[in-house]
Backbone atoms as SQL, in Angstrom:
CREATE TABLE atoms (id INTEGER PRIMARY KEY, chain TEXT, resi INTEGER, resn TEXT, atom TEXT, x REAL, y REAL, z REAL);
INSERT INTO atoms VALUES
  (1, 'A', 1, 'UNK', 'N', -5.618, 78.172, 9.056),
  (2, 'A', 1, 'UNK', 'CA', -6.080, 76.878, 9.503),
  (3, 'A', 1, 'UNK', 'C', -4.872, 75.986, 9.770),
  (4, 'A', 2, 'UNK', 'N', -4.833, 75.394, 10.942),
  (5, 'A', 2, 'UNK', 'CA', -3.714, 74.529, 11.304),
  (6, 'A', 2, 'UNK', 'C', -3.852, 73.189, 10.606),
  (7, 'A', 3, 'UNK', 'N', -2.752, 72.710, 10.109),
  (8, 'A', 3, 'UNK', 'CA', -2.812, 71.402, 9.447),
  (9, 'A', 3, 'UNK', 'C', -2.656, 70.305, 10.486),
  (10, 'A', 4, 'UNK', 'N', -3.372, 69.257, 10.283),
  (11, 'A', 4, 'UNK', 'CA', -3.347, 68.128, 11.196),
  (12, 'A', 4, 'UNK', 'C', -2.579, 66.992, 10.528),
  (13, 'A', 5, 'UNK', 'N', -1.288, 67.152, 10.452),
  (14, 'A', 5, 'UNK', 'CA', -0.486, 66.111, 9.819),
  (15, 'A', 5, 'UNK', 'C', 0.100, 65.213, 10.884),
  (16, 'A', 6, 'UNK', 'N', 0.095, 63.981, 10.599),
  (17, 'A', 6, 'UNK', 'CA', 0.712, 63.014, 11.499),
  (18, 'A', 6, 'UNK', 'C', 1.760, 62.248, 10.713),
  (19, 'A', 7, 'UNK', 'N', 2.789, 61.885, 11.404),
  (20, 'A', 7, 'UNK', 'CA', 3.803, 61.075, 10.748),
  (21, 'A', 7, 'UNK', 'C', 3.406, 59.618, 10.893),
  (22, 'A', 8, 'UNK', 'N', 3.580, 58.845, 9.842),
  (23, 'A', 8, 'UNK', 'CA', 3.209, 57.436, 9.948),
  (24, 'A', 8, 'UNK', 'C', 4.089, 56.735, 10.974),
  (25, 'A', 9, 'UNK', 'N', 3.488, 55.814, 11.679),
  (26, 'A', 9, 'UNK', 'CA', 4.243, 55.059, 12.672),
  (27, 'A', 9, 'UNK', 'C', 5.313, 54.242, 11.962),
  (28, 'A', 10, 'UNK', 'N', 6.421, 54.104, 12.618),
  (29, 'A', 10, 'UNK', 'CA', 7.492, 53.296, 12.039),
  (30, 'A', 10, 'UNK', 'C', 6.982, 51.874, 11.844),
  (31, 'A', 11, 'UNK', 'N', 7.317, 51.308, 10.712),
  (32, 'A', 11, 'UNK', 'CA', 6.860, 49.957, 10.407),
  (33, 'A', 11, 'UNK', 'C', 7.562, 48.965, 11.336),
  (34, 'A', 12, 'UNK', 'N', 6.810, 48.001, 11.822),
  (35, 'A', 12, 'UNK', 'CA', 7.353, 47.009, 12.747),
  (36, 'A', 12, 'UNK', 'C', 8.335, 46.099, 12.020),
  (37, 'A', 13, 'UNK', 'N', 9.453, 45.834, 12.645),
  (38, 'A', 13, 'UNK', 'CA', 10.482, 44.969, 12.075),
  (39, 'A', 13, 'UNK', 'C', 10.803, 43.842, 13.053),
  (40, 'A', 14, 'UNK', 'N', 10.447, 42.598, 12.715),
  (41, 'A', 14, 'UNK', 'CA', 10.819, 41.481, 13.580),
  (42, 'A', 14, 'UNK', 'C', 12.334, 41.360, 13.775),
  (43, 'A', 15, 'UNK', 'N', 13.111, 41.704, 12.751),
  (44, 'A', 15, 'UNK', 'CA', 14.573, 41.647, 12.870),
  (45, 'A', 15, 'UNK', 'C', 15.049, 42.641, 13.932),
  (46, 'A', 16, 'UNK', 'N', 14.559, 43.864, 13.867),
  (47, 'A', 16, 'UNK', 'CA', 14.942, 44.882, 14.853),
  (48, 'A', 16, 'UNK', 'C', 14.466, 44.497, 16.249),
  (49, 'A', 17, 'UNK', 'N', 13.282, 43.903, 16.342),
  (50, 'A', 17, 'UNK', 'CA', 12.753, 43.503, 17.651),
  (51, 'A', 17, 'UNK', 'C', 13.550, 42.338, 18.231),
  (52, 'A', 18, 'UNK', 'N', 13.959, 41.391, 17.394),
  (53, 'A', 18, 'UNK', 'CA', 14.801, 40.288, 17.870),
  (54, 'A', 18, 'UNK', 'C', 16.108, 40.842, 18.426),
  (55, 'A', 19, 'UNK', 'N', 16.679, 41.809, 17.734),
  (56, 'A', 19, 'UNK', 'CA', 17.915, 42.429, 18.205),
  (57, 'A', 19, 'UNK', 'C', 17.684, 43.185, 19.510),
  (58, 'A', 20, 'UNK', 'N', 16.555, 43.863, 19.639),
  (59, 'A', 20, 'UNK', 'CA', 16.248, 44.593, 20.875),
  (60, 'A', 20, 'UNK', 'C', 16.124, 43.621, 22.051),
  (61, 'A', 21, 'UNK', 'N', 15.427, 42.500, 21.840),
  (62, 'A', 21, 'UNK', 'CA', 15.263, 41.502, 22.902),
  (63, 'A', 21, 'UNK', 'C', 16.621, 40.902, 23.261),
  (64, 'A', 22, 'UNK', 'N', 17.428, 40.617, 22.248),
  (65, 'A', 22, 'UNK', 'CA', 18.775, 40.083, 22.480),
  (66, 'A', 22, 'UNK', 'C', 19.610, 41.060, 23.314),
  (67, 'A', 23, 'UNK', 'N', 19.575, 42.337, 22.956),
  (68, 'A', 23, 'UNK', 'CA', 20.324, 43.355, 23.704),
  (69, 'A', 23, 'UNK', 'C', 19.841, 43.417, 25.155),
  (70, 'A', 24, 'UNK', 'N', 18.526, 43.312, 25.346),
  (71, 'A', 24, 'UNK', 'CA', 17.955, 43.322, 26.692),
  (72, 'A', 24, 'UNK', 'C', 18.484, 42.134, 27.502),
  (73, 'A', 25, 'UNK', 'N', 18.492, 40.950, 26.888),
  (74, 'A', 25, 'UNK', 'CA', 19.001, 39.766, 27.583),
  (75, 'A', 25, 'UNK', 'C', 20.483, 39.933, 27.924),
  (76, 'A', 26, 'UNK', 'N', 21.244, 40.498, 27.005),
  (77, 'A', 26, 'UNK', 'CA', 22.674, 40.741, 27.268),
  (78, 'A', 26, 'UNK', 'C', 22.855, 41.715, 28.423),
  (79, 'A', 27, 'UNK', 'N', 22.012, 42.726, 28.487),
  (80, 'A', 27, 'UNK', 'CA', 22.084, 43.689, 29.586),
  (81, 'A', 27, 'UNK', 'C', 21.758, 43.034, 30.928),
  (82, 'A', 28, 'UNK', 'N', 21.008, 41.936, 30.890),
  (83, 'A', 28, 'UNK', 'CA', 20.628, 41.203, 32.099),
  (84, 'A', 28, 'UNK', 'C', 21.528, 39.987, 32.325),
  (85, 'A', 29, 'UNK', 'N', 22.633, 39.896, 31.613),
  (86, 'A', 29, 'UNK', 'CA', 23.437, 38.667, 31.609),
  (87, 'A', 29, 'UNK', 'C', 23.941, 38.266, 32.994),
  (88, 'A', 30, 'UNK', 'N', 24.317, 39.224, 33.809),
  (89, 'A', 30, 'UNK', 'CA', 24.793, 38.871, 35.149),
  (90, 'A', 30, 'UNK', 'C', 23.660, 38.275, 35.983),
  (91, 'A', 31, 'UNK', 'N', 22.506, 38.899, 35.921),
  (92, 'A', 31, 'UNK', 'CA', 21.342, 38.406, 36.673),
  (93, 'A', 31, 'UNK', 'C', 20.885, 37.043, 36.168),
  (94, 'A', 32, 'UNK', 'N', 21.066, 36.797, 34.864),
  (95, 'A', 32, 'UNK', 'CA', 20.661, 35.528, 34.256),
  (96, 'A', 32, 'UNK', 'C', 21.766, 34.474, 34.312),
  (97, 'A', 33, 'UNK', 'N', 22.885, 34.825, 34.949),
  (98, 'A', 33, 'UNK', 'CA', 24.036, 33.921, 35.070),
  (99, 'A', 33, 'UNK', 'C', 24.589, 33.471, 33.725),
  (100, 'A', 34, 'UNK', 'N', 24.595, 34.375, 32.757),
  (101, 'A', 34, 'UNK', 'CA', 25.192, 34.077, 31.460),
  (102, 'A', 34, 'UNK', 'C', 26.690, 34.347, 31.537),
  (103, 'A', 35, 'UNK', 'N', 27.483, 33.632, 30.756),
  (104, 'A', 35, 'UNK', 'CA', 28.922, 33.918, 30.746),
  (105, 'A', 35, 'UNK', 'C', 29.179, 35.369, 30.350),
  (106, 'A', 36, 'UNK', 'N', 30.211, 35.954, 30.912),
  (107, 'A', 36, 'UNK', 'CA', 30.514, 37.362, 30.622),
  (108, 'A', 36, 'UNK', 'C', 30.814, 37.587, 29.143),
  (109, 'A', 37, 'UNK', 'N', 31.262, 36.543, 28.445),
  (110, 'A', 37, 'UNK', 'CA', 31.560, 36.658, 27.018),
  (111, 'A', 37, 'UNK', 'C', 30.318, 36.974, 26.193),
  (112, 'A', 38, 'UNK', 'N', 29.151, 36.599, 26.691),
  (113, 'A', 38, 'UNK', 'CA', 27.911, 36.856, 25.947),
  (114, 'A', 38, 'UNK', 'C', 27.716, 38.355, 25.762),
  (115, 'A', 39, 'UNK', 'N', 27.782, 39.109, 26.841),
  (116, 'A', 39, 'UNK', 'CA', 27.589, 40.553, 26.703),
  (117, 'A', 39, 'UNK', 'C', 28.821, 41.228, 26.102),
  (118, 'A', 40, 'UNK', 'N', 30.010, 40.673, 26.354),
  (119, 'A', 40, 'UNK', 'CA', 31.226, 41.269, 25.795),
  (120, 'A', 40, 'UNK', 'C', 31.264, 41.157, 24.270),
  (121, 'A', 41, 'UNK', 'N', 30.663, 40.108, 23.732),
  (122, 'A', 41, 'UNK', 'CA', 30.693, 39.878, 22.282),
  (123, 'A', 41, 'UNK', 'C', 29.328, 40.049, 21.629),
  (124, 'A', 42, 'UNK', 'N', 28.450, 40.815, 22.256),
  (125, 'A', 42, 'UNK', 'CA', 27.098, 40.946, 21.714),
  (126, 'A', 42, 'UNK', 'C', 27.062, 41.612, 20.346),
  (127, 'A', 43, 'UNK', 'N', 28.079, 42.385, 20.017),
  (128, 'A', 43, 'UNK', 'CA', 28.104, 43.029, 18.703),
  (129, 'A', 43, 'UNK', 'C', 28.416, 42.042, 17.581),
  (130, 'A', 44, 'UNK', 'N', 28.828, 40.815, 17.921),
  (131, 'A', 44, 'UNK', 'CA', 29.121, 39.795, 16.911),
  (132, 'A', 44, 'UNK', 'C', 27.869, 39.018, 16.504),
  (133, 'A', 45, 'UNK', 'N', 26.739, 39.280, 17.162),
  (134, 'A', 45, 'UNK', 'CA', 25.485, 38.575, 16.863),
  (135, 'A', 45, 'UNK', 'C', 24.608, 39.461, 15.995),
  (136, 'A', 46, 'UNK', 'N', 24.095, 38.883, 14.917),
  (137, 'A', 46, 'UNK', 'CA', 23.188, 39.635, 14.039),
  (138, 'A', 46, 'UNK', 'C', 22.001, 38.757, 13.657),
  (139, 'A', 47, 'UNK', 'N', 20.938, 39.411, 13.271),
  (140, 'A', 47, 'UNK', 'CA', 19.693, 38.740, 12.903),
  (141, 'A', 47, 'UNK', 'C', 19.333, 39.127, 11.479),
  (142, 'A', 48, 'UNK', 'N', 18.771, 38.163, 10.741),
  (143, 'A', 48, 'UNK', 'CA', 18.365, 38.466, 9.371),
  (144, 'A', 48, 'UNK', 'C', 17.104, 37.689, 9.020),
  (145, 'A', 49, 'UNK', 'N', 16.438, 38.157, 7.987),
  (146, 'A', 49, 'UNK', 'CA', 15.200, 37.535, 7.522),
  (147, 'A', 49, 'UNK', 'C', 15.034, 37.831, 6.041),
  (148, 'A', 50, 'UNK', 'N', 14.524, 36.861, 5.316),
  (149, 'A', 50, 'UNK', 'CA', 14.271, 37.062, 3.888),
  (150, 'A', 50, 'UNK', 'C', 13.121, 38.039, 3.671),
  (151, 'A', 51, 'UNK', 'N', 12.149, 38.029, 4.575),
  (152, 'A', 51, 'UNK', 'CA', 10.954, 38.853, 4.381),
  (153, 'A', 51, 'UNK', 'C', 10.755, 39.901, 5.467),
  (154, 'A', 52, 'UNK', 'N', 11.345, 39.705, 6.653),
  (155, 'A', 52, 'UNK', 'CA', 11.173, 40.625, 7.773),
  (156, 'A', 52, 'UNK', 'C', 9.696, 40.861, 8.070),
  (157, 'A', 53, 'UNK', 'N', 8.945, 39.757, 8.126),
  (158, 'A', 53, 'UNK', 'CA', 7.504, 39.802, 8.390),
  (159, 'A', 53, 'UNK', 'C', 7.176, 38.992, 9.634),
  (160, 'A', 54, 'UNK', 'N', 5.997, 39.247, 10.177),
  (161, 'A', 54, 'UNK', 'CA', 5.508, 38.489, 11.324),
  (162, 'A', 54, 'UNK', 'C', 5.014, 37.136, 10.815),
  (163, 'A', 55, 'UNK', 'N', 5.462, 36.042, 11.451),
  (164, 'A', 55, 'UNK', 'CA', 5.078, 34.706, 11.002),
  (165, 'A', 55, 'UNK', 'C', 3.953, 34.102, 11.831),
  (166, 'A', 56, 'UNK', 'N', 3.965, 34.349, 13.136),
  (167, 'A', 56, 'UNK', 'CA', 2.890, 33.861, 13.995),
  (168, 'A', 56, 'UNK', 'C', 1.865, 34.983, 14.147),
  (169, 'A', 57, 'UNK', 'N', 0.632, 34.770, 13.716),
  (170, 'A', 57, 'UNK', 'CA', -0.385, 35.836, 13.836),
  (171, 'A', 57, 'UNK', 'C', -0.982, 35.896, 15.245),
  (172, 'A', 58, 'UNK', 'N', -0.127, 36.118, 16.224),
  (173, 'A', 58, 'UNK', 'CA', -0.544, 36.183, 17.624),
  (174, 'A', 58, 'UNK', 'C', 0.129, 37.403, 18.261),
  (175, 'A', 59, 'UNK', 'N', -0.369, 37.854, 19.403),
  (176, 'A', 59, 'UNK', 'CA', 0.210, 39.062, 20.014),
  (177, 'A', 59, 'UNK', 'C', 1.563, 38.834, 20.690),
  (178, 'A', 60, 'UNK', 'N', 1.984, 37.586, 20.834),
  (179, 'A', 60, 'UNK', 'CA', 3.261, 37.300, 21.483),
  (180, 'A', 60, 'UNK', 'C', 4.379, 37.326, 20.448),
  (181, 'A', 61, 'UNK', 'N', 5.526, 37.758, 20.844),
  (182, 'A', 61, 'UNK', 'CA', 6.660, 37.889, 19.923),
  (183, 'A', 61, 'UNK', 'C', 7.491, 36.605, 19.946),
  (184, 'A', 62, 'UNK', 'N', 6.881, 35.511, 19.492),
  (185, 'A', 62, 'UNK', 'CA', 7.544, 34.210, 19.574),
  (186, 'A', 62, 'UNK', 'C', 8.777, 34.129, 18.697),
  (187, 'A', 63, 'UNK', 'N', 8.637, 34.478, 17.430),
  (188, 'A', 63, 'UNK', 'CA', 9.788, 34.405, 16.528),
  (189, 'A', 63, 'UNK', 'C', 10.924, 35.268, 17.045),
  (190, 'A', 64, 'UNK', 'N', 10.614, 36.481, 17.444),
  (191, 'A', 64, 'UNK', 'CA', 11.635, 37.415, 17.894),
  (192, 'A', 64, 'UNK', 'C', 12.331, 36.922, 19.162),
  (193, 'A', 65, 'UNK', 'N', 11.546, 36.364, 20.092),
  (194, 'A', 65, 'UNK', 'CA', 12.109, 35.864, 21.341),
  (195, 'A', 65, 'UNK', 'C', 12.957, 34.625, 21.104),
  (196, 'A', 66, 'UNK', 'N', 12.450, 33.707, 20.281),
  (197, 'A', 66, 'UNK', 'CA', 13.230, 32.508, 19.963),
  (198, 'A', 66, 'UNK', 'C', 14.531, 32.899, 19.275),
  (199, 'A', 67, 'UNK', 'N', 14.467, 33.832, 18.327),
  (200, 'A', 67, 'UNK', 'CA', 15.675, 34.279, 17.632),
  (201, 'A', 67, 'UNK', 'C', 16.670, 34.891, 18.618),
  (202, 'A', 68, 'UNK', 'N', 16.177, 35.702, 19.550),
  (203, 'A', 68, 'UNK', 'CA', 17.062, 36.312, 20.549),
  (204, 'A', 68, 'UNK', 'C', 17.727, 35.238, 21.408),
  (205, 'A', 69, 'UNK', 'N', 16.956, 34.221, 21.804),
  (206, 'A', 69, 'UNK', 'CA', 17.525, 33.127, 22.592),
  (207, 'A', 69, 'UNK', 'C', 18.531, 32.321, 21.780),
  (208, 'A', 70, 'UNK', 'N', 18.269, 32.162, 20.491),
  (209, 'A', 70, 'UNK', 'CA', 19.237, 31.493, 19.611),
  (210, 'A', 70, 'UNK', 'C', 20.506, 32.339, 19.490),
  (211, 'A', 71, 'UNK', 'N', 20.366, 33.648, 19.545),
  (212, 'A', 71, 'UNK', 'CA', 21.535, 34.522, 19.558),
  (213, 'A', 71, 'UNK', 'C', 22.376, 34.303, 20.806),
  (214, 'A', 72, 'UNK', 'N', 21.710, 34.159, 21.952),
  (215, 'A', 72, 'UNK', 'CA', 22.413, 33.854, 23.204),
  (216, 'A', 72, 'UNK', 'C', 23.106, 32.499, 23.082),
  (217, 'A', 73, 'UNK', 'N', 22.371, 31.516, 22.567),
  (218, 'A', 73, 'UNK', 'CA', 22.925, 30.172, 22.394),
  (219, 'A', 73, 'UNK', 'C', 24.166, 30.203, 21.492),
  (220, 'A', 74, 'UNK', 'N', 24.075, 30.915, 20.386),
  (221, 'A', 74, 'UNK', 'CA', 25.209, 31.024, 19.476),
  (222, 'A', 74, 'UNK', 'C', 26.389, 31.742, 20.099),
  (223, 'A', 75, 'UNK', 'N', 26.101, 32.744, 20.898),
  (224, 'A', 75, 'UNK', 'CA', 27.159, 33.490, 21.576),
  (225, 'A', 75, 'UNK', 'C', 27.875, 32.610, 22.598),
  (226, 'A', 76, 'UNK', 'N', 27.123, 31.789, 23.320),
  (227, 'A', 76, 'UNK', 'CA', 27.728, 30.847, 24.269),
  (228, 'A', 76, 'UNK', 'C', 28.554, 29.810, 23.507),
  (229, 'A', 77, 'UNK', 'N', 28.028, 29.314, 22.385),
  (230, 'A', 77, 'UNK', 'CA', 28.766, 28.342, 21.572),
  (231, 'A', 77, 'UNK', 'C', 30.076, 28.945, 21.059),
  (232, 'A', 78, 'UNK', 'N', 30.044, 30.210, 20.654),
  (233, 'A', 78, 'UNK', 'CA', 31.262, 30.880, 20.190),
  (234, 'A', 78, 'UNK', 'C', 32.275, 31.009, 21.326),
  (235, 'A', 79, 'UNK', 'N', 31.792, 31.302, 22.528),
  (236, 'A', 79, 'UNK', 'CA', 32.688, 31.410, 23.686),
  (237, 'A', 79, 'UNK', 'C', 33.312, 30.056, 24.011),
  (238, 'A', 80, 'UNK', 'N', 32.520, 28.992, 23.908),
  (239, 'A', 80, 'UNK', 'CA', 33.051, 27.642, 24.146),
  (240, 'A', 80, 'UNK', 'C', 34.091, 27.291, 23.081),
  (241, 'A', 81, 'UNK', 'N', 33.803, 27.633, 21.828),
  (242, 'A', 81, 'UNK', 'CA', 34.760, 27.373, 20.745),
  (243, 'A', 81, 'UNK', 'C', 36.064, 28.133, 20.976),
  (244, 'A', 82, 'UNK', 'N', 35.968, 29.359, 21.471),
  (245, 'A', 82, 'UNK', 'CA', 37.178, 30.131, 21.773),
  (246, 'A', 82, 'UNK', 'C', 37.999, 29.455, 22.872),
  (247, 'A', 83, 'UNK', 'N', 37.312, 28.910, 23.885),
  (248, 'A', 83, 'UNK', 'CA', 38.016, 28.203, 24.955),
  (249, 'A', 83, 'UNK', 'C', 38.651, 26.912, 24.438),
  (250, 'A', 84, 'UNK', 'N', 37.920, 26.222, 23.613),
  (251, 'A', 84, 'UNK', 'CA', 38.379, 24.912, 23.121),
  (252, 'A', 84, 'UNK', 'C', 39.482, 25.035, 22.071),
  (253, 'A', 85, 'UNK', 'N', 39.309, 25.948, 21.114),
  (254, 'A', 85, 'UNK', 'CA', 40.215, 26.030, 19.970),
  (255, 'A', 85, 'UNK', 'C', 41.081, 27.290, 19.962),
  (256, 'A', 86, 'UNK', 'N', 40.874, 28.170, 20.907),
  (257, 'A', 86, 'UNK', 'CA', 41.618, 29.426, 20.939),
  (258, 'A', 86, 'UNK', 'C', 40.924, 30.505, 20.121),
  (259, 'A', 87, 'UNK', 'N', 41.373, 31.719, 20.324),
  (260, 'A', 87, 'UNK', 'CA', 40.781, 32.859, 19.611),
  (261, 'A', 87, 'UNK', 'C', 41.141, 32.784, 18.132),
  (262, 'A', 88, 'UNK', 'N', 40.165, 32.913, 17.244),
  (263, 'A', 88, 'UNK', 'CA', 40.482, 32.949, 15.812),
  (264, 'A', 88, 'UNK', 'C', 41.048, 34.325, 15.441),
  (265, 'A', 89, 'UNK', 'N', 41.662, 34.437, 14.256),
  (266, 'A', 89, 'UNK', 'CA', 42.189, 35.741, 13.835),
  (267, 'A', 89, 'UNK', 'C', 41.104, 36.821, 13.778),
  (268, 'A', 90, 'UNK', 'N', 39.905, 36.428, 13.368),
  (269, 'A', 90, 'UNK', 'CA', 38.768, 37.354, 13.353),
  (270, 'A', 90, 'UNK', 'C', 37.742, 36.884, 14.373),
  (271, 'A', 91, 'UNK', 'N', 36.995, 37.830, 14.912),
  (272, 'A', 91, 'UNK', 'CA', 35.958, 37.499, 15.893),
  (273, 'A', 91, 'UNK', 'C', 34.917, 36.571, 15.258),
  (274, 'A', 92, 'UNK', 'N', 34.471, 35.599, 16.024),
  (275, 'A', 92, 'UNK', 'CA', 33.424, 34.696, 15.533),
  (276, 'A', 92, 'UNK', 'C', 32.119, 35.474, 15.418),
  (277, 'A', 93, 'UNK', 'N', 31.429, 35.308, 14.311),
  (278, 'A', 93, 'UNK', 'CA', 30.139, 35.963, 14.100),
  (279, 'A', 93, 'UNK', 'C', 29.020, 34.953, 14.252),
  (280, 'A', 94, 'UNK', 'N', 27.931, 35.384, 14.837),
  (281, 'A', 94, 'UNK', 'CA', 26.739, 34.557, 14.998),
  (282, 'A', 94, 'UNK', 'C', 25.634, 35.218, 14.198),
  (283, 'A', 95, 'UNK', 'N', 25.077, 34.492, 13.239),
  (284, 'A', 95, 'UNK', 'CA', 24.002, 35.024, 12.400),
  (285, 'A', 95, 'UNK', 'C', 22.773, 34.151, 12.595),
  (286, 'A', 96, 'UNK', 'N', 21.684, 34.774, 13.004),
  (287, 'A', 96, 'UNK', 'CA', 20.457, 34.050, 13.323),
  (288, 'A', 96, 'UNK', 'C', 19.389, 34.378, 12.289),
  (289, 'A', 97, 'UNK', 'N', 18.861, 33.340, 11.667),
  (290, 'A', 97, 'UNK', 'CA', 17.779, 33.476, 10.692),
  (291, 'A', 97, 'UNK', 'C', 16.437, 33.442, 11.415),
  (292, 'A', 98, 'UNK', 'N', 15.605, 34.445, 11.192),
  (293, 'A', 98, 'UNK', 'CA', 14.283, 34.448, 11.813),
  (294, 'A', 98, 'UNK', 'C', 13.400, 33.343, 11.250),
  (295, 'A', 99, 'UNK', 'N', 13.603, 32.980, 9.986),
  (296, 'A', 99, 'UNK', 'CA', 12.814, 31.884, 9.415),
  (297, 'A', 99, 'UNK', 'C', 13.147, 30.564, 10.108),
  (298, 'A', 100, 'UNK', 'N', 14.428, 30.329, 10.353),
  (299, 'A', 100, 'UNK', 'CA', 14.824, 29.089, 11.028),
  (300, 'A', 100, 'UNK', 'C', 14.388, 29.102, 12.490),
  (301, 'A', 101, 'UNK', 'N', 14.419, 30.255, 13.120),
  (302, 'A', 101, 'UNK', 'CA', 13.928, 30.364, 14.495),
  (303, 'A', 101, 'UNK', 'C', 12.433, 30.065, 14.546),
  (304, 'A', 102, 'UNK', 'N', 11.701, 30.524, 13.531),
  (305, 'A', 102, 'UNK', 'CA', 10.265, 30.249, 13.452),
  (306, 'A', 102, 'UNK', 'C', 10.018, 28.756, 13.314),
  (307, 'A', 103, 'UNK', 'N', 10.786, 28.099, 12.452),
  (308, 'A', 103, 'UNK', 'CA', 10.641, 26.646, 12.274),
  (309, 'A', 103, 'UNK', 'C', 10.951, 25.909, 13.567),
  (310, 'A', 104, 'UNK', 'N', 11.973, 26.357, 14.279),
  (311, 'A', 104, 'UNK', 'CA', 12.322, 25.735, 15.553),
  (312, 'A', 104, 'UNK', 'C', 11.151, 25.836, 16.530),
  (313, 'A', 105, 'UNK', 'N', 10.553, 27.014, 16.621),
  (314, 'A', 105, 'UNK', 'CA', 9.411, 27.196, 17.520),
  (315, 'A', 105, 'UNK', 'C', 8.177, 26.444, 17.069),
  (316, 'A', 106, 'UNK', 'N', 8.011, 26.331, 15.765),
  (317, 'A', 106, 'UNK', 'CA', 6.828, 25.668, 15.207),
  (318, 'A', 106, 'UNK', 'C', 6.796, 24.185, 15.560),
  (319, 'A', 107, 'UNK', 'N', 7.963, 23.574, 15.714),
  (320, 'A', 107, 'UNK', 'CA', 7.975, 22.144, 16.003),
  (321, 'A', 107, 'UNK', 'C', 7.308, 21.830, 17.344),
  (322, 'A', 108, 'UNK', 'N', 7.316, 22.765, 18.273),
  (323, 'A', 108, 'UNK', 'CA', 6.640, 22.539, 19.551),
  (324, 'A', 108, 'UNK', 'C', 5.129, 22.442, 19.361),
  (325, 'A', 109, 'UNK', 'N', 4.606, 23.187, 18.389),
  (326, 'A', 109, 'UNK', 'CA', 3.172, 23.128, 18.119),
  (327, 'A', 109, 'UNK', 'C', 2.792, 21.856, 17.374),
  (328, 'A', 110, 'UNK', 'N', 3.703, 21.341, 16.571),
  (329, 'A', 110, 'UNK', 'CA', 3.381, 20.198, 15.721),
  (330, 'A', 110, 'UNK', 'C', 3.760, 18.859, 16.338),
  (331, 'A', 111, 'UNK', 'N', 4.577, 18.858, 17.380),
  (332, 'A', 111, 'UNK', 'CA', 5.038, 17.609, 17.980),
  (333, 'A', 111, 'UNK', 'C', 3.870, 16.846, 18.597),
  (334, 'A', 112, 'UNK', 'N', 3.929, 15.533, 18.440),
  (335, 'A', 112, 'UNK', 'CA', 2.906, 14.667, 19.018),
  (336, 'A', 112, 'UNK', 'C', 3.589, 13.508, 19.729),
  (337, 'A', 113, 'UNK', 'N', 2.970, 13.047, 20.802),
  (338, 'A', 113, 'UNK', 'CA', 3.426, 11.876, 21.530),
  (339, 'A', 113, 'UNK', 'C', 2.262, 10.902, 21.543),
  (340, 'A', 114, 'UNK', 'N', 2.443, 9.752, 20.923),
  (341, 'A', 114, 'UNK', 'CA', 1.359, 8.769, 20.786),
  (342, 'A', 114, 'UNK', 'C', 0.097, 9.407, 20.222),
  (343, 'A', 115, 'UNK', 'N', 0.260, 10.297, 19.277),
  (344, 'A', 115, 'UNK', 'CA', -0.873, 10.939, 18.619),
  (345, 'A', 115, 'UNK', 'C', -1.475, 12.109, 19.378),
  (346, 'A', 116, 'UNK', 'N', -0.921, 12.451, 20.531),
  (347, 'A', 116, 'UNK', 'CA', -1.452, 13.553, 21.336),
  (348, 'A', 116, 'UNK', 'C', -0.579, 14.791, 21.163),
  (349, 'A', 117, 'UNK', 'N', -1.213, 15.925, 20.906),
  (350, 'A', 117, 'UNK', 'CA', -0.505, 17.193, 20.794),
  (351, 'A', 117, 'UNK', 'C', -0.312, 17.824, 22.157),
  (352, 'A', 118, 'UNK', 'N', 0.393, 18.953, 22.187),
  (353, 'A', 118, 'UNK', 'CA', 0.724, 19.581, 23.468),
  (354, 'A', 118, 'UNK', 'C', -0.498, 20.106, 24.218),
  (355, 'A', 119, 'UNK', 'N', -1.615, 20.310, 23.531),
  (356, 'A', 119, 'UNK', 'CA', -2.818, 20.810, 24.198),
  (357, 'A', 119, 'UNK', 'C', -3.770, 19.702, 24.636),
  (358, 'A', 120, 'UNK', 'N', -3.455, 18.451, 24.280),
  (359, 'A', 120, 'UNK', 'CA', -4.305, 17.335, 24.697),
  (360, 'A', 120, 'UNK', 'C', -4.089, 17.040, 26.179),
  (361, 'A', 121, 'UNK', 'N', -5.192, 16.755, 26.870),
  (362, 'A', 121, 'UNK', 'CA', -5.141, 16.569, 28.322),
  (363, 'A', 121, 'UNK', 'C', -4.242, 15.410, 28.744),
  (364, 'A', 122, 'UNK', 'N', -4.224, 14.328, 28.004),
  (365, 'A', 122, 'UNK', 'CA', -3.469, 13.146, 28.412),
  (366, 'A', 122, 'UNK', 'C', -2.004, 13.139, 28.031),
  (367, 'A', 123, 'UNK', 'N', -1.524, 14.172, 27.392),
  (368, 'A', 123, 'UNK', 'CA', -0.144, 14.148, 26.909),
  (369, 'A', 123, 'UNK', 'C', 0.881, 14.166, 28.041),
  (370, 'A', 124, 'UNK', 'N', 0.577, 14.805, 29.138),
  (371, 'A', 124, 'UNK', 'CA', 1.535, 14.883, 30.256),
  (372, 'A', 124, 'UNK', 'C', 1.857, 13.506, 30.816),
  (373, 'A', 125, 'UNK', 'N', 0.881, 12.607, 30.801),
  (374, 'A', 125, 'UNK', 'CA', 1.110, 11.256, 31.311),
  (375, 'A', 125, 'UNK', 'C', 2.088, 10.485, 30.425),
  (376, 'A', 126, 'UNK', 'N', 2.239, 10.904, 29.192),
  (377, 'A', 126, 'UNK', 'CA', 3.124, 10.223, 28.240),
  (378, 'A', 126, 'UNK', 'C', 4.568, 10.717, 28.325),
  (379, 'A', 127, 'UNK', 'N', 4.783, 11.855, 28.982),
  (380, 'A', 127, 'UNK', 'CA', 6.119, 12.446, 29.044),
  (381, 'A', 127, 'UNK', 'C', 6.903, 11.914, 30.233),
  (382, 'A', 128, 'UNK', 'N', 8.186, 11.748, 30.044),
  (383, 'A', 128, 'UNK', 'CA', 9.050, 11.280, 31.132),
  (384, 'A', 128, 'UNK', 'C', 9.412, 12.460, 32.019),
  (385, 'A', 129, 'UNK', 'N', 9.462, 12.208, 33.327),
  (386, 'A', 129, 'UNK', 'CA', 9.892, 13.240, 34.280),
  (387, 'A', 129, 'UNK', 'C', 8.909, 14.303, 34.390);
């Protein structure tokens, strides 16, 4: 009798997914008009999490995408610092917290203008530009 064994699916890791999205963005850096230093120094960017769990219970990878974009932002900031202050003895490291990226994204959901949230119909009239 043949055994029907299956290997369990690899457990999902928001940290690994943030890194995958970041690597994808770096691979697209020329098309996205990112400075060449972003892809040249992509190994200096790392992601970490205290729990490595999904924070938004939705099918979109918001935390992971925000963290990846924060990695790009940090990489650009490191490149600017290198231009401004010169190359340090050791390569600048960028460390992105998924919890802090989640908080950054969460503020868009909680922000209000004159008591109106982002899903309220009249909020656009309150915004400049």
